N, C-alpha and C positions, 0 to 999 in steps of 0.2 A: 635422678628421676629420668625414666626411659624415655628416648626421642619418640619411639613409635607405639601407638596404642595396639596395633597388631599388624601382622604381614599376612598376604594372601597370595595363594597360586591356584592356577585353574587346574582342572582335571577332565578327561573324557571317559573315565571309568572310576566312579566314586567308590565303588565296592573294593576294587584293587586298591585304591589309593588308601583307603582307611586302613587295610590290612598292611600295606607298605609302611605307613608312617607310624603304626602302632608298634611296629616290630624295630624300626630304626631309630625313633626317638626314645624308646625304653633306655638304652644304655645312658644316655644325657639326663635322665631323671625326669622326662617329660612325658605326659600320658593323654589320652583322649579324654576330654571333659565335657563335649556337648555335640549331640548330632543334631544337625538342622534339616531334618527329614531328607529328601533326595536333593537337597539344595547342596550340603556339604557338611563337615565336621571340623572342631577346632581343638587344638592341643596345647598344653601347656603345665606348669607345675600346680598352679591354684586358680588363676585367670586365664581367659582364652586370649592368646598371643600369636598363634600361628593357625591359619585356616586353610583348608582345601576347599575349593567351591566349584560348581559347574557354571559355566558362564551364564549370566543372566540374559544375553541377547540370543540364547540358544545355537550360537555358532560354535565351532570347535574351538578348544581351548589350544593355545599355543605358548611355549616358552618365551620369556623376555629375552630379546638379543642384547647380551650385555649385563644380564640381571644375574644376581646370586643371593639366596637366602642363607646366611651362615647363623648356625647354631651355637650357642656358648656351651662348651663342655667344662665339666668340674676338674678334668684332668686330662693328661695325655693318654692314658690308657682307654679313658672313654672315647676320645677322638678315634682310636683304632678300632674300638668295639663298635662305634657308629658304622665306619667305613665297612668294616666285614659284614655287619648285617644288612647294609645297604645292597652290596654287591651280592649277597645270598638271596636277597629278597627280589634281585631282577634289576637293579640300577646298573649303569654303566659307570666305569671308573673315569673321573674328569681330573684326577690329580692324586698321587699316591700320599699316603699318610708321612708326615715329616716335617721338620722345621721350615718356618717360613721367615723371610728377612723383613716384612713389613712392620712388625713390632718386635721389640725385645722379647725373648722367650715364646715368640709366637709358633704354634704347632698347629698344623691342619690337616684335613683330607677333604677331597671333593668327589661329589658324584652327580650323575643327573638322574632324576626319579624316572617312573614308568611313563611319564608325560614329557620328559625331556627338560622339566625344570632343574636348574644348576642348584645344588645344594652344597653347604660344607658345615663341618664341624670344626671349631676353633678353642683351643686352650691357650692361655698368657700365662699358665704357671709354669715355674722352673721344673726342669728336670727332677722328679723324684718328690715333688711337692705333695703333701699329704691331702688325698681328697675329702672333701666332707659335704654333706648335702646342703644347700643353701636354703634359707627359709624362703617362703613364697614370695615376699615383698624386697627381697634383696637385690640389688643390682650391683656388680662388680666392674667398673668401668676401668680403662687402663691405668694402673699406677696404684689400685688399691690393693692393699694387702690382706690376706686372709687372716681371721684371727685365730686360726687352728696353729698350734705350735706343737703338735703332738710329737714331732720328732726331736725335739730337744731334750739331752739326755739329763732330765732333772730328778731328783729325788721326790718319792711320795706323791707321784703321779700329778704335781702341781706344775704349772707352768708360769713364766713371766711374760704376760702380755703387753708389749710395748704400746704406746698411745699411737705411733704411726701404722700400726697395723690396722687400725679403725679409721684414721683420718686419711689415709692415703698418701702421707707425707713420703716422699722418695727416701729410699734407704738402701745405700750401696750394699750389695751383697748379703741382704738382710738373710736369705736361706742358708748362709754360711757362718752366721753369728751364733755361738753357743756360748753357754756358761755353766757352771755347777754349783750347787749348794755345799758349803763347807761343813765340816764336822760340828761347828758351833751354830749351824743354820744359817750362815750368812750368804748372800749372793752378791756377787761381783759384776756390775755392769760392764760391758766392754767401754773402753775409753772414747771410741769414735762415737757412741751413742751419747755418752756424757757430754761431750763436746758440742755434738749437733744440738742437743737439747739445752745446752747451757747449765747443766746440773753440776754445780760446782760443790766442793766440798761443804757440808753442811746444810745442803738443801733439803728441805722437809718435803717428803713425799707421802702421798696418800696411798694406802695399800688396799685395794677394793677386791674382794673375791667375787668372781662371775662363774657360771656354769661352765665357761669354757677355759678357765685358767685364773691369774692374778693380774689384774689392772694397776699399773703405777701412773700416778699424775702428780704434778706439783701440788703442794698445799697451798690455799690461799695465804697471802702475806697478812691479812686482817681478819679476825674473827666476824661473821655476819652481825650485821647491826641488828639489835632487837628493839622493838618499839620503846621498851622501859628504859633503854639506853639514851634516847634521843633527848637532848636538852630542851627544856621548854615545853615538855609534854606534861599536862596536868590531868589528872582523873577528873571528869565530869559526868554528872548524871542530870538529865532533864532535857528541855526541848533543843532540838539541834540549831545550832547558831549559823547565821549566814557569814561570809567571809568579813562583809563590812562590819558586822557586830563583833565579830573576833577581833578585828583590827582596832576597833573603839575600845574593847575591854584591855587589850595590851598598852594602848596609849594611857588610858586612865590609871592602870597598875604602875606605869612608869612615872607618871606624875605623882601618883600616891607615895612612890619610894623616894622620890626626889625630894618631896616636901619633907620626908622624915630623915633625909640623908642618908638613906640606905639604898645599895643598888644590887 
């Protein structure tokens, strides 16, 4: 779940701001979704998450001292495209595109928009990570792995989609782990993954095909319980019974069987 519902910056020229953000947010996969008359506009993928507004008090808009609005980028290439587009649209450079040390694999570029608001585009994908469009409701916090493994050299265009790519479980050097399909159609999982998952010899795995690849997950130790398998369940037709009535019926049946010497 995202921590914010939306983020807003001010502008003194709404027409120029609209043109600017239409241009610079496009490389990141965001678009203008709503105009609020002469009050402002909103951008996002499917919901309004970033807004540019004229100040409600009628005074001049001014940038926050120490404030930065950072947009998530799907790849390092998208960060560079954002930075180029912003400078071409009249922004000032506040930090060249490149690696940043505040997160593993962090890559960012900084600019100030036409009103002086400080902006950034950041990607936490490793170098060479395949970019893919995110669904409108998807959030990718730090530590979450993408489910796209299009770069793995597997045959038949099928991928092995490991569970940690969805749950966010840390996986050391995940982008470097590869495997191959043998001539008999077998896939060998790397030892590090098997040990981390505690998938020992004989572990039963469920193979589930998804639109993005193949998902492996441990099979349940026991089969799902069915109502007809539950001991003591008897077929009944008639008026519903209360708990007290059912208890009385069970007690009566126990006494009846006891009297007959059968249990």
